[in-house]
N, C-alpha and C positions, 0 to 999 in steps of 0.2 A: 595415652595418645599425645602426640606432639602438637604444638601450636603450628598453624599453617605458615609455611615459608612466605615471605613477602615478595610480591612481584614488584620490581623497581617502578616507581611512579613515572619517571621520565620515559622509561621504555614502554610502559603501557600507553602513555599519552602519544608517543610517536606512532604506535600501532593504530590507535583510534583515528589519529590524523590521516594516516595513510589509508585506512579503511574508507574514510569519507570520500576519497578520490578514486578508489578502484572498485567500489561495491556496485558493479553493474549486475544485470541478470535477474532483477526482481528478488522477492523475499527468499525464494528457494535457493537461488544462487548465492545470495548474501549470507544466509544461514550456513550453507555448505562451506563458504569461504571462511567464516568465523570458526566453524568446526575444524577445518583443516589446519588453520593457523594456531588456534588456541588449545585444541584438544590433541591433535596429532603431531604438530610440528614443535610448538613451544612448550607443550605440556604444562600450561598454566592452570588448567582445570580438567577434571576427569570427565569421562564420557557420561557417567551417571549424573554428576552435578550439572553438566551442560544440558542434558535432556530434561532434567527436573525443572530447570529454569525455562527451557523452551516450551514445555507443556503448559506452564503457567502463562507464558506470553501468548500462546495459541488461544487460550480461553478469553483473553482480554480483547476488548474492542481496540482498534487502532493498528498501527504498523508493527507487526510482530518482530521483524528483524531489528528495527530501531529499539524496540523495547528489550530485546534480548541483549543488545550491546549495552544498554543502560543497566540492565540487571547484572551483567558480568562485571562491568566497571564498578558498580556499587559493591558487589561482593568482594572485590579485590581492594578497593580504595575508598570505602565509605561513600557518603552522599556526593562529595565533591568528585570522586572518580566516576560515579554513575552519571552525574550531570555532564561532565566533560565528555564521556563516551557518547552519550546521546546527542549532545550538541554537535560534536565533531562529525558524527554520522550524517547529520542533516545539513550543516552549514554550507559546505561546498556546493551541494545541489541547489540550495536556495539562491546563492549568488549567481550561479550559472543559469538557472532558470529565469531569474529576473532579467539577465542580459538577453537571453533568447526570446523572452516575451516582448521586450522592447523592440528587438529586431523584427519580430513577427508582425507587430502592429505598425511599426514605422515603414517597413518595406514589403509587407505581405501583398500589397497591390501590384507589385512589379511582376511582369510575366514569368520571369525566371523563378522567382520565389513561389508564385502561385502554381506553376507547373510542378515544382518539387513537392509541395504539399498535396497536390492532386495525386501524386504517386504514393505518398506515405499513408494516406487514409486507408487504402486497401490493406496495407501492412498492419495497421492498428487493429482492424477487424480480425485479421489472421492471428494477431497476438492474443486477443481476448479468447478466440476459439481454441487456441493452443492451451491457454490457461484452463479452460473447461476440460480439455482432454487430460492434462497433467493432474489436475485436482481430482477429476472424476475417476481416473485410473487407480488412484490411491484409495479413494473413498467408496466407490461403487464397483470395485473390481470383481466382486463375487455376487452376482445377481441371485444365484440359487440360495446362498447362505444369508444374504442380507437384503431381501426384498423390501424391508422397511425403509432402508436408506434410499432406495430407488423411488419409493412412494413419496418420501419427504422431498426429494429433489424435484420430482415432477410437480408436486403440489406447490413448491416454491416458484418454479418456473411459471405455472399458470397464474399464481397469485400476482406476480410482478407483470408478466407480459399481457395477460388477458384482463385481469380484474383490477389492476393498478393498486394493489394493496401496498401501503407504506412499508418500506424496508424494515424498520424496527419491529413492526407487527409480525412480519414474516420470521424474523429471528426469534422473537418471543414465542411464537407458535411452535417453531422447530425445537426450541429448548424445552418447552413443556412436553412435546411429543417424545423427545429423548428421555426426559425424566420419567415419564410413565412407561415408555418402552423399555428402559433400562431395568425396570422392576418386573415387567411381564415377560420380556424376552431379552435377557442381557446379552446373549450371543450375537444378536443382531447389531449391537452397538459396541462391539469390542474395539479397543483402541488399536490403531495401526502401529503404535510403538515408535520405534526410532526411524521410521521411514523418512521422516522429514529432515533428518540431519545430514543426509548425503554421505555418511561414513562409508568408506570402501572396505575397511577392515578394522577389527577391534584393536585397541591399543593396550599395551600391558605395562609400559614403564610408569612408575608412580608420578602423579602430577603434583604441582605445588599445592593446589587445593584438590585433594583426592576424595574418593567416596567416603572414607572414614575420618577425614580431617574434621576436627571439631568446628562447629559454627563460630565464626568470628564474633567478638563481643558486640560490634555494631550491628550485626545481622540478627541479633536475638530480639524477639518481640517484646515491646513494652507499650503500655497504654499511653504513657507520656510521649514516647517517640512518635506514635501514630497521631496523637493530637497535634504535635508540632508540625508534622507533614501536612495534615489537613488544614491547619491554620495558615501556614505559609502558602499552600496552594490556593486557599480562598482569597488571600490578599493579592497574589499574583494574577488571579482572574478578575477580581472586583476592581482593583485600582486602575488597570488599563481600560476596562469597560466603562468605568465612571468618567475617566478622562475623555474617552471618545464621545460619550453622551453630552458632556459639557462643552464640546468643541464647536458645535454648530451643525449646520445642515450636512456638511461632508462627514463630520464625526458621527452624526446619526446613522448615515448609510453604512459607515464602517462598523458601527456598533451592531447593526443588523447582520453584517458579515460575521462579526465575532460570535454572536449568539448562534447563528446557523452552523458555523464550523465547530463550535463547542458541542452542539447536538450530534454532528457527524462523528466527532471523536468519541462520544460516549455511547452512541446507539448503534454503531456499525461494527460487525464482527466478520472475521474471515479474511483480513488483509485488504490490500489496496483495490483489487478488482471488485471485491464485494462492497467497498465504500462507494465506488463510482456510480452505481445506480441511484443511491441516495443523493449524492452530490449533483448528479444530472437532474434529478427531479426538482431539486431546489434551485440550483444555479441557472439552469436553462429554462425550465418551465415556470417556476414560481417567481423568481426575482429577475429573470432575463438579464443576468449579468453578461452572458455570452450566448452565442448560437450553438446549436448542436454540432455544426461543422467545426466551429472553433474548439468545442470540447474534444472532438476527435483529434484535432491538431495538437491541442495541449497534452493529451495523453501520449502522442508520438514524441513530443519534446521531453516529456517526463521519462519516457523509455530510454531516451538517448543520453540521459544524465545519470551520474552515480547517485547513490543514496536511495532512500525509500521511494517507491513509486507514488505513494500518496502525496509526495511533494508537488504533484500536479495541482493541488489546491492553491499553491502559490501562483500558478498560471491563471487559475480561475479568479483569484483575488486581483491580480494585476490587470487582467482584461476588464473585470468589472469596474475597478477604479478608473481606468483609462476611458472606457466607452461611456461611462455615466458622468465623466468629468467631475468627480467628487470634490476636487480642489479648484475647480474653475477651468475654463477653456485654455488658459495659458499655463497650466501645470499638469499636463496629462501624464508625463512620466513620473512626477512626484506622486500623483494620485495612484498610479499603478504600483509603485514601490510600496506605498502605504497599504494598499489592498493586499499585496503579496505578503507583507510582514504580518498584518492582522490575521490573515488566513492561516499562516504558518504557526504563529504563536498560539492561537486558540485551538488549533488542531493537535499540536504536539504536547501542550502543557499537561493534559490529563494522562498521557503516557508516562511522563516522569512521576506524577503523583501515584499512579498505580504501582510503579516499581518501588519507589522509595517508601511508600506507605504499606504496600502489600508484601514486599519482599520478605520481611521478617516472619510474617505468617506462613509464607510458602516454605521458607527454610525449616520451619518447625514441623512441616508435614512430610519431610523426607522419610522414606521407609514405610509410609502408610498408604493403603489403597486409596486411589483418587476416584472421584466421580467423573467418569469419562463419557457416559451415555449422552448427556446434554451437548457436550462438545462434538461428539460424533454426529448427532442430529443436526446441529448448526452447520457443521462442515458439509453435510449432504445438502442442506438447503442452499448453502452458498454456491454449490455446483449449479443448481437450477437458476439461481439469480444471475450468475455470471453468464450462463447460456443465454438467458433472455437479453442481457446486455450485448453479447456478441452478435446475436441475430439482429438486434436493433442497429448496431453499427454497420453490419453487412447490408441491411436495407438502405441505410443512408448512402453507402457506397454505390449500391445498385441504382438508386434513383438520383444520384448527385450530378450526373452529366459532367464529371470532372475530367475524364479522359476522352470524351467524344460525345456526339449527339446520341439521343436515344436510338437503340437498335430494336430488334424484334422484342416484342412484349414491353417496349418502352424502357428497357434496361440498358445500363452502361456496361456492355459486355467486356470491353478491355479492362475496366476496373475490376470486375468480378474475376476475370482470368488472372489478373495480377494478385488479387487476394488469395486465390487458390494456389498459385505458385508460391507465395510467401508462406502459406500454411504448410505446404508439403515440405519446404525447406526447413521450417521450424520443427516440424514433427520428426524429421529425419535427424535433426541435431547436428547438421553439418556446419551451420553458421550460427553465430550468436545473434542477440536481438539487435544490437547496434548495426552490424553489417547488413542485416535484412532490411532495416528501416532505411538506411542510407541508399542501399541498392534499389529499393522500390522507388524512393524519391528520384533517383537518377533516371530510372526507366520511365517514370511518369513525365519527367521533364523532357526526355528525348521524344517520347510519344507525342506530347503536346506540340513541340517544335516541328516535328515531321508533319503532323496533321495540319498545322498552320501553313506550312510550305505547300502542301498538296492542295489546300483550299485557295491559294492565290491564283 
């Protein structure tokens, strides 16, 4: 076997930098983009190595697309390459979302801005329901062959929507059900394979890092290497947290944010939409950093920016820091930026540690059967969890009175009609996420302006 050919570091950094600005479309679109560029076009990595990395990232809590970028950067250029790939995937979205969050809070009271956001809230409900359809069509597509997955999805929906079971408990229960079910009825939890990659056709040309390329020296497991990653991660978590705790009252509140978003990063599986119920429970209901309507608006802003959708945590941190005046009434913007940075740091730090520490172990498992049943069960549960979130957002839209006074049954029928229109457009695949959100915002603004003129 030959040693793997080196991908030029400068060329790789240029790609990761570009990816940070063009990675729209949520995790499915971002993974498909990486697959098209790295597997099909550039041939930096083979289909098999790409999917092996992807399957590991799907098992992890946190943003799978950002973790996949980190993994591939690490595989090609050691830890520095992985860190650069992961950071460049997130950084443009963070800067853009901080600017959008400031504009939202500074000018959101203006009629034009309020009308625009009144229109995008129905679009957000449609986006979440579309996510249910897309994930469910992959996970629950065969009800005759896989009734166990349907049962897990239904149980997860009821646990969240009716019994208010904490999200981590739902995930743990699903994993246990999958572990048991994988032994009693393994066919019910068969892996979907490469469906996630978005590959249109197999590729045959050899890749720089091919299926049979030996594992690079830095990607081989060693106890010392794992200990170094764990030690560095502990310091990168403890030192900022200790500094926040020693800062004073504002720092204490930011430390609470740090601890909350650390738990969100460690305990939530299934991508950004699956993280949102947990973030909503804590940020809206427990800590009251923002309102439910602001949470919906933040999700819309996150959808219109590149990078991982879970970057919406930066919006949550910004609004929490601003509205709670964590640095005093004269430093609202600074408090918002501090909250956004804290939320982002403690949300994404575990993802880097999972890849840099766990990557060598994963590389050592290539060619061996993997335990897919718990992952399949978790994915099925995530369908039910996201469905509960979508219906919750739809209920907020229906009762929000954003586009008009209550109609029959006390519902905002124009807003519901706009949500249905957005859902139909998204399901047909004629337009992307950003055009749908902007279009709904424009329609909402026009509707509000016309309604105000008619009321005069």
